[in-house]
Structure formats: structure tokens, C-alpha cells
Gaussian input, Z-matrix of N, CA and C with variables (Angstrom, degrees):
# hf/3-21g

backbone

0 1
 N
 C     1     B1
 C     2     B2     1     A1
 N     3     B3     2     A2     1     D1
 C     4     B4     3     A3     2     D2
 C     5     B5     4     A4     3     D3
 N     6     B6     5     A5     4     D4
 C     7     B7     6     A6     5     D5
 C     8     B8     7     A7     6     D6
 N     9     B9     8     A8     7     D7
 C    10    B10     9     A9     8     D8
 C    11    B11    10    A10     9     D9
 N    12    B12    11    A11    10    D10
 C    13    B13    12    A12    11    D11
 C    14    B14    13    A13    12    D12
 N    15    B15    14    A14    13    D13
 C    16    B16    15    A15    14    D14
 C    17    B17    16    A16    15    D15
 N    18    B18    17    A17    16    D16
 C    19    B19    18    A18    17    D17
 C    20    B20    19    A19    18    D18
 N    21    B21    20    A20    19    D19
 C    22    B22    21    A21    20    D20
 C    23    B23    22    A22    21    D21
 N    24    B24    23    A23    22    D22
 C    25    B25    24    A24    23    D23
 C    26    B26    25    A25    24    D24
 N    27    B27    26    A26    25    D25
 C    28    B28    27    A27    26    D26
 C    29    B29    28    A28    27    D27
 N    30    B30    29    A29    28    D28
 C    31    B31    30    A30    29    D29
 C    32    B32    31    A31    30    D30
 N    33    B33    32    A32    31    D31
 C    34    B34    33    A33    32    D32
 C    35    B35    34    A34    33    D33
 N    36    B36    35    A35    34    D34
 C    37    B37    36    A36    35    D35
 C    38    B38    37    A37    36    D36
 N    39    B39    38    A38    37    D37
 C    40    B40    39    A39    38    D38
 C    41    B41    40    A40    39    D39
 N    42    B42    41    A41    40    D40
 C    43    B43    42    A42    41    D41
 C    44    B44    43    A43    42    D42
 N    45    B45    44    A44    43    D43
 C    46    B46    45    A45    44    D44
 C    47    B47    46    A46    45    D45
 N    48    B48    47    A47    46    D46
 C    49    B49    48    A48    47    D47
 C    50    B50    49    A49    48    D48
 N    51    B51    50    A50    49    D49
 C    52    B52    51    A51    50    D50
 C    53    B53    52    A52    51    D51
 N    54    B54    53    A53    52    D52
 C    55    B55    54    A54    53    D53
 C    56    B56    55    A55    54    D54
 N    57    B57    56    A56    55    D55
 C    58    B58    57    A57    56    D56
 C    59    B59    58    A58    57    D57
 N    60    B60    59    A59    58    D58
 C    61    B61    60    A60    59    D59
 C    62    B62    61    A61    60    D60
 N    63    B63    62    A62    61    D61
 C    64    B64    63    A63    62    D62
 C    65    B65    64    A64    63    D63
 N    66    B66    65    A65    64    D64
 C    67    B67    66    A66    65    D65
 C    68    B68    67    A67    66    D66
 N    69    B69    68    A68    67    D67
 C    70    B70    69    A69    68    D68
 C    71    B71    70    A70    69    D69
 N    72    B72    71    A71    70    D70
 C    73    B73    72    A72    71    D71
 C    74    B74    73    A73    72    D72
 N    75    B75    74    A74    73    D73
 C    76    B76    75    A75    74    D74
 C    77    B77    76    A76    75    D75
 N    78    B78    77    A77    76    D76
 C    79    B79    78    A78    77    D77
 C    80    B80    79    A79    78    D78
 N    81    B81    80    A80    79    D79
 C    82    B82    81    A81    80    D80
 C    83    B83    82    A82    81    D81
 N    84    B84    83    A83    82    D82
 C    85    B85    84    A84    83    D83
 C    86    B86    85    A85    84    D84
 N    87    B87    86    A86    85    D85
 C    88    B88    87    A87    86    D86
 C    89    B89    88    A88    87    D87
 N    90    B90    89    A89    88    D88
 C    91    B91    90    A90    89    D89
 C    92    B92    91    A91    90    D90
 N    93    B93    92    A92    91    D91
 C    94    B94    93    A93    92    D92
 C    95    B95    94    A94    93    D93
 N    96    B96    95    A95    94    D94
 C    97    B97    96    A96    95    D95
 C    98    B98    97    A97    96    D96
 N    99    B99    98    A98    97    D97
 C   100   B100    99    A99    98    D98
 C   101   B101   100   A100    99    D99
 N   102   B102   101   A101   100   D100
 C   103   B103   102   A102   101   D101
 C   104   B104   103   A103   102   D102
 N   105   B105   104   A104   103   D103
 C   106   B106   105   A105   104   D104
 C   107   B107   106   A106   105   D105
 N   108   B108   107   A107   106   D106
 C   109   B109   108   A108   107   D107
 C   110   B110   109   A109   108   D108
 N   111   B111   110   A110   109   D109
 C   112   B112   111   A111   110   D110
 C   113   B113   112   A112   111   D111
 N   114   B114   113   A113   112   D112
 C   115   B115   114   A114   113   D113
 C   116   B116   115   A115   114   D114
 N   117   B117   116   A116   115   D115
 C   118   B118   117   A117   116   D116
 C   119   B119   118   A118   117   D117
 N   120   B120   119   A119   118   D118
 C   121   B121   120   A120   119   D119
 C   122   B122   121   A121   120   D120
 N   123   B123   122   A122   121   D121
 C   124   B124   123   A123   122   D122
 C   125   B125   124   A124   123   D123
 N   126   B126   125   A125   124   D124
 C   127   B127   126   A126   125   D125
 C   128   B128   127   A127   126   D126
 N   129   B129   128   A128   127   D127
 C   130   B130   129   A129   128   D128
 C   131   B131   130   A130   129   D129
 N   132   B132   131   A131   130   D130
 C   133   B133   132   A132   131   D131
 C   134   B134   133   A133   132   D132
 N   135   B135   134   A134   133   D133
 C   136   B136   135   A135   134   D134
 C   137   B137   136   A136   135   D135
 N   138   B138   137   A137   136   D136
 C   139   B139   138   A138   137   D137
 C   140   B140   139   A139   138   D138
 N   141   B141   140   A140   139   D139
 C   142   B142   141   A141   140   D140
 C   143   B143   142   A142   141   D141
 N   144   B144   143   A143   142   D142
 C   145   B145   144   A144   143   D143
 C   146   B146   145   A145   144   D144
 N   147   B147   146   A146   145   D145
 C   148   B148   147   A147   146   D146
 C   149   B149   148   A148   147   D147
 N   150   B150   149   A149   148   D148
 C   151   B151   150   A150   149   D149
 C   152   B152   151   A151   150   D150
 N   153   B153   152   A152   151   D151
 C   154   B154   153   A153   152   D152
 C   155   B155   154   A154   153   D153
 N   156   B156   155   A155   154   D154
 C   157   B157   156   A156   155   D155
 C   158   B158   157   A157   156   D156
 N   159   B159   158   A158   157   D157
 C   160   B160   159   A159   158   D158
 C   161   B161   160   A160   159   D159
 N   162   B162   161   A161   160   D160
 C   163   B163   162   A162   161   D161
 C   164   B164   163   A163   162   D162
 N   165   B165   164   A164   163   D163
 C   166   B166   165   A165   164   D164
 C   167   B167   166   A166   165   D165
 N   168   B168   167   A167   166   D166
 C   169   B169   168   A168   167   D167
 C   170   B170   169   A169   168   D168
 N   171   B171   170   A170   169   D169
 C   172   B172   171   A171   170   D170
 C   173   B173   172   A172   171   D171
 N   174   B174   173   A173   172   D172
 C   175   B175   174   A174   173   D173
 C   176   B176   175   A175   174   D174
 N   177   B177   176   A176   175   D175
 C   178   B178   177   A177   176   D176
 C   179   B179   178   A178   177   D177
 N   180   B180   179   A179   178   D178
 C   181   B181   180   A180   179   D179
 C   182   B182   181   A181   180   D180
 N   183   B183   182   A182   181   D181
 C   184   B184   183   A183   182   D182
 C   185   B185   184   A184   183   D183
 N   186   B186   185   A185   184   D184
 C   187   B187   186   A186   185   D185
 C   188   B188   187   A187   186   D186
 N   189   B189   188   A188   187   D187
 C   190   B190   189   A189   188   D188
 C   191   B191   190   A190   189   D189
 N   192   B192   191   A191   190   D190
 C   193   B193   192   A192   191   D191
 C   194   B194   193   A193   192   D192
 N   195   B195   194   A194   193   D193
 C   196   B196   195   A195   194   D194
 C   197   B197   196   A196   195   D195
 N   198   B198   197   A197   196   D196
 C   199   B199   198   A198   197   D197
 C   200   B200   199   A199   198   D198
 N   201   B201   200   A200   199   D199
 C   202   B202   201   A201   200   D200
 C   203   B203   202   A202   201   D201
 N   204   B204   203   A203   202   D202
 C   205   B205   204   A204   203   D203
 C   206   B206   205   A205   204   D204

   B1=1.4584
   B2=1.5223
   B3=1.2898
   B4=1.4573
   B5=1.5214
   B6=1.2901
   B7=1.4561
   B8=1.5307
   B9=1.3137
   B10=1.4628
   B11=1.5193
   B12=1.3327
   B13=1.4524
   B14=1.5163
   B15=1.3465
   B16=1.4575
   B17=1.5288
   B18=1.3000
   B19=1.4654
   B20=1.5258
   B21=1.3206
   B22=1.4650
   B23=1.5335
   B24=1.3214
   B25=1.4635
   B26=1.5312
   B27=1.3165
   B28=1.4675
   B29=1.5286
   B30=1.3301
   B31=1.4603
   B32=1.5165
   B33=1.3482
   B34=1.4613
   B35=1.5250
   B36=1.3144
   B37=1.4607
   B38=1.5304
   B39=1.3293
   B40=1.4635
   B41=1.5168
   B42=1.3260
   B43=1.4624
   B44=1.5290
   B45=1.3192
   B46=1.4641
   B47=1.5326
   B48=1.3223
   B49=1.4658
   B50=1.5251
   B51=1.3292
   B52=1.4696
   B53=1.5243
   B54=1.3250
   B55=1.4591
   B56=1.5130
   B57=1.3343
   B58=1.4657
   B59=1.5238
   B60=1.3242
   B61=1.4608
   B62=1.5298
   B63=1.3154
   B64=1.4653
   B65=1.5220
   B66=1.3176
   B67=1.4700
   B68=1.5246
   B69=1.3234
   B70=1.4704
   B71=1.5283
   B72=1.3236
   B73=1.4651
   B74=1.5263
   B75=1.3244
   B76=1.4592
   B77=1.5123
   B78=1.3288
   B79=1.4643
   B80=1.5201
   B81=1.3274
   B82=1.4665
   B83=1.5228
   B84=1.3276
   B85=1.4633
   B86=1.5264
   B87=1.3322
   B88=1.4627
   B89=1.5273
   B90=1.3258
   B91=1.4669
   B92=1.5234
   B93=1.3225
   B94=1.4646
   B95=1.5274
   B96=1.3217
   B97=1.4577
   B98=1.5299
   B99=1.3274
   B100=1.4622
   B101=1.5271
   B102=1.3253
   B103=1.4669
   B104=1.5229
   B105=1.3327
   B106=1.4660
   B107=1.5247
   B108=1.3374
   B109=1.4572
   B110=1.5233
   B111=1.3321
   B112=1.4566
   B113=1.5300
   B114=1.3219
   B115=1.4607
   B116=1.5192
   B117=1.3246
   B118=1.4631
   B119=1.5230
   B120=1.3236
   B121=1.4603
   B122=1.5200
   B123=1.3264
   B124=1.4557
   B125=1.5256
   B126=1.3185
   B127=1.4554
   B128=1.5155
   B129=1.3124
   B130=1.4607
   B131=1.5252
   B132=1.3377
   B133=1.4565
   B134=1.5232
   B135=1.3414
   B136=1.4529
   B137=1.5155
   B138=1.3026
   B139=1.4566
   B140=1.5279
   B141=1.3334
   B142=1.4689
   B143=1.5234
   B144=1.3323
   B145=1.4622
   B146=1.5249
   B147=1.3112
   B148=1.4715
   B149=1.5261
   B150=1.3243
   B151=1.4617
   B152=1.5194
   B153=1.3020
   B154=1.4523
   B155=1.5289
   B156=1.3297
   B157=1.4599
   B158=1.5293
   B159=1.3222
   B160=1.4613
   B161=1.5199
   B162=1.3003
   B163=1.4598
   B164=1.5231
   B165=1.3195
   B166=1.4608
   B167=1.5218
   B168=1.3076
   B169=1.4692
   B170=1.5199
   B171=1.3158
   B172=1.4681
   B173=1.5190
   B174=1.3181
   B175=1.4681
   B176=1.5331
   B177=1.3196
   B178=1.4636
   B179=1.5234
   B180=1.3261
   B181=1.4659
   B182=1.5397
   B183=1.2980
   B184=1.4634
   B185=1.5359
   B186=1.3139
   B187=1.4731
   B188=1.5235
   B189=1.2905
   B190=1.4615
   B191=1.5212
   B192=1.3068
   B193=1.4750
   B194=1.5219
   B195=1.3050
   B196=1.4580
   B197=1.5164
   B198=1.3030
   B199=1.4601
   B200=1.5175
   B201=1.3041
   B202=1.4612
   B203=1.5253
   B204=1.3012
   B205=1.4666
   B206=1.4420
   A1=110.99
   A2=114.60
   A3=118.58
   A4=111.09
   A5=114.13
   A6=119.84
   A7=109.57
   A8=115.79
   A9=120.75
   A10=108.53
   A11=115.32
   A12=119.14
   A13=113.24
   A14=117.88
   A15=118.54
   A16=108.93
   A17=114.48
   A18=119.82
   A19=110.63
   A20=116.50
   A21=120.47
   A22=110.59
   A23=117.25
   A24=120.54
   A25=110.92
   A26=117.45
   A27=120.86
   A28=110.34
   A29=116.50
   A30=120.37
   A31=110.72
   A32=117.25
   A33=120.45
   A34=111.13
   A35=117.27
   A36=121.30
   A37=110.85
   A38=116.09
   A39=120.40
   A40=111.27
   A41=117.51
   A42=121.87
   A43=110.22
   A44=116.91
   A45=120.18
   A46=110.94
   A47=116.95
   A48=120.16
   A49=111.38
   A50=117.09
   A51=119.45
   A52=110.95
   A53=117.08
   A54=120.75
   A55=111.41
   A56=116.97
   A57=120.29
   A58=110.67
   A59=116.30
   A60=120.55
   A61=110.95
   A62=117.42
   A63=120.50
   A64=112.29
   A65=117.25
   A66=119.62
   A67=110.15
   A68=117.51
   A69=119.50
   A70=110.83
   A71=118.16
   A72=120.24
   A73=111.24
   A74=117.63
   A75=121.12
   A76=111.69
   A77=117.34
   A78=120.82
   A79=110.56
   A80=116.91
   A81=120.73
   A82=110.44
   A83=117.45
   A84=121.40
   A85=110.48
   A86=117.57
   A87=121.27
   A88=110.72
   A89=117.40
   A90=121.11
   A91=110.42
   A92=117.51
   A93=122.33
   A94=110.85
   A95=117.64
   A96=120.70
   A97=111.08
   A98=117.67
   A99=120.79
   A100=110.83
   A101=116.98
   A102=119.71
   A103=110.38
   A104=118.55
   A105=120.60
   A106=110.73
   A107=117.52
   A108=120.96
   A109=110.47
   A110=116.51
   A111=120.65
   A112=110.64
   A113=117.83
   A114=121.27
   A115=110.03
   A116=117.10
   A117=121.30
   A118=110.56
   A119=117.65
   A120=121.15
   A121=111.98
   A122=118.58
   A123=120.78
   A124=112.18
   A125=118.89
   A126=121.75
   A127=112.38
   A128=116.08
   A129=121.89
   A130=107.78
   A131=116.21
   A132=120.68
   A133=112.70
   A134=119.35
   A135=121.67
   A136=112.70
   A137=118.20
   A138=122.61
   A139=108.83
   A140=115.31
   A141=119.84
   A142=109.02
   A143=117.16
   A144=119.09
   A145=110.24
   A146=117.43
   A147=119.27
   A148=110.66
   A149=115.50
   A150=120.76
   A151=109.48
   A152=115.53
   A153=120.95
   A154=108.92
   A155=117.75
   A156=119.11
   A157=109.98
   A158=115.53
   A159=119.00
   A160=109.36
   A161=115.55
   A162=121.74
   A163=107.39
   A164=115.69
   A165=120.63
   A166=108.83
   A167=115.54
   A168=121.28
   A169=107.70
   A170=115.41
   A171=119.34
   A172=108.69
   A173=116.67
   A174=119.52
   A175=110.24
   A176=116.28
   A177=118.56
   A178=110.37
   A179=117.37
   A180=119.38
   A181=110.92
   A182=113.54
   A183=119.08
   A184=108.94
   A185=116.20
   A186=120.30
   A187=108.82
   A188=115.60
   A189=120.95
   A190=110.07
   A191=116.15
   A192=124.80
   A193=112.26
   A194=118.97
   A195=122.38
   A196=112.95
   A197=119.01
   A198=123.15
   A199=112.28
   A200=118.84
   A201=120.65
   A202=113.93
   A203=118.16
   A204=119.58
   A205=109.73
   D1=33.22
   D2=179.20
   D3=-75.14
   D4=173.26
   D5=179.57
   D6=-72.96
   D7=138.93
   D8=177.20
   D9=-97.73
   D10=145.44
   D11=-175.21
   D12=-108.39
   D13=-10.27
   D14=179.97
   D15=-145.64
   D16=168.28
   D17=179.78
   D18=-66.85
   D19=-32.33
   D20=179.11
   D21=-65.04
   D22=-44.63
   D23=178.54
   D24=-65.27
   D25=-37.55
   D26=178.20
   D27=-64.66
   D28=-41.77
   D29=179.05
   D30=-65.96
   D31=-43.74
   D32=178.60
   D33=-61.49
   D34=-40.97
   D35=178.94
   D36=-64.22
   D37=-43.15
   D38=179.42
   D39=-64.34
   D40=-43.99
   D41=-179.72
   D42=-63.97
   D43=-40.48
   D44=179.43
   D45=-63.69
   D46=-44.34
   D47=179.45
   D48=-65.91
   D49=-40.23
   D50=177.56
   D51=-66.28
   D52=-34.65
   D53=176.59
   D54=-62.77
   D55=-45.82
   D56=177.56
   D57=-61.37
   D58=-41.15
   D59=-179.89
   D60=-63.04
   D61=-46.85
   D62=-178.56
   D63=-66.23
   D64=-39.18
   D65=178.08
   D66=-65.60
   D67=-43.22
   D68=-180.00
   D69=-66.23
   D70=-39.03
   D71=176.92
   D72=-65.62
   D73=-37.10
   D74=177.03
   D75=-64.14
   D76=-41.48
   D77=178.38
   D78=-65.33
   D79=-43.52
   D80=178.56
   D81=-62.59
   D82=-41.35
   D83=178.85
   D84=-63.19
   D85=-43.38
   D86=179.48
   D87=-61.52
   D88=-45.04
   D89=179.00
   D90=-63.26
   D91=-41.72
   D92=179.55
   D93=-62.10
   D94=-46.11
   D95=-179.89
   D96=-66.34
   D97=-36.94
   D98=177.66
   D99=-64.46
   D100=-39.20
   D101=178.85
   D102=-67.12
   D103=-42.58
   D104=178.14
   D105=-62.60
   D106=-39.43
   D107=179.23
   D108=-64.13
   D109=-40.15
   D110=179.41
   D111=-67.90
   D112=-40.88
   D113=177.88
   D114=-63.25
   D115=-41.43
   D116=-179.57
   D117=-63.39
   D118=-41.99
   D119=-178.55
   D120=-69.76
   D121=-28.08
   D122=-175.95
   D123=-87.36
   D124=-2.81
   D125=-178.36
   D126=-71.79
   D127=155.63
   D128=178.19
   D129=-96.00
   D130=110.62
   D131=-175.27
   D132=-91.97
   D133=-2.63
   D134=-179.15
   D135=-85.24
   D136=-7.62
   D137=-178.24
   D138=-90.40
   D139=125.72
   D140=179.14
   D141=-75.97
   D142=147.89
   D143=177.76
   D144=-67.70
   D145=151.79
   D146=-179.63
   D147=-65.51
   D148=145.49
   D149=179.35
   D150=-105.11
   D151=152.68
   D152=178.85
   D153=-79.58
   D154=139.83
   D155=177.61
   D156=-68.27
   D157=144.80
   D158=178.96
   D159=-83.16
   D160=136.04
   D161=-179.95
   D162=-116.96
   D163=123.00
   D164=179.56
   D165=-102.85
   D166=122.71
   D167=178.15
   D168=-107.97
   D169=120.20
   D170=179.11
   D171=-92.79
   D172=136.40
   D173=179.24
   D174=-71.26
   D175=153.79
   D176=178.00
   D177=-65.17
   D178=154.19
   D179=-179.99
   D180=-63.61
   D181=144.58
   D182=-179.65
   D183=-70.79
   D184=133.48
   D185=177.87
   D186=-87.62
   D187=163.62
   D188=-177.58
   D189=-73.91
   D190=111.12
   D191=174.57
   D192=54.79
   D193=34.83
   D194=173.84
   D195=66.55
   D196=38.31
   D197=-176.11
   D198=-66.18
   D199=-21.96
   D200=-176.21
   D201=-82.31
   D202=-0.95
   D203=-176.81
   D204=-107.20

């Protein structure tokens, strides 16, 4: 992180730092994808997903000729 004396040195320094950043992000991405793949393979696929209980709503009884309105 020393002082740069020319535009060429500044560009080289920037490219080097971006290179380190991209390589480290690539390694992290590879590890992340490997962990997801391992989690996916270790899952139990024979278990059915939970189902929602059915709710039956009965309509109110019909009134004689709409007397309630």
C-alpha cells in the first residue's frame, strides 16, 4: 500500500487488488455451492411435504324471502 508515482503503477496496483478480490470471491462461491450440493444430497426425499388442513365453511341458512335485508 505504498505511494504510487505514476498512472501505470496505480493501474497495476488496482488490477492486482481486483485480481485478489475476484479469486477470493470465486473460492468462496465454490465452497458455498459445494455445501449446498452436500446439503441437497443429504436430504430425506421420502417424506411428503405437510398439507394444509381443509376448512369447510357452511353458508348461513337462507331466510324467508330476504326478510333480513
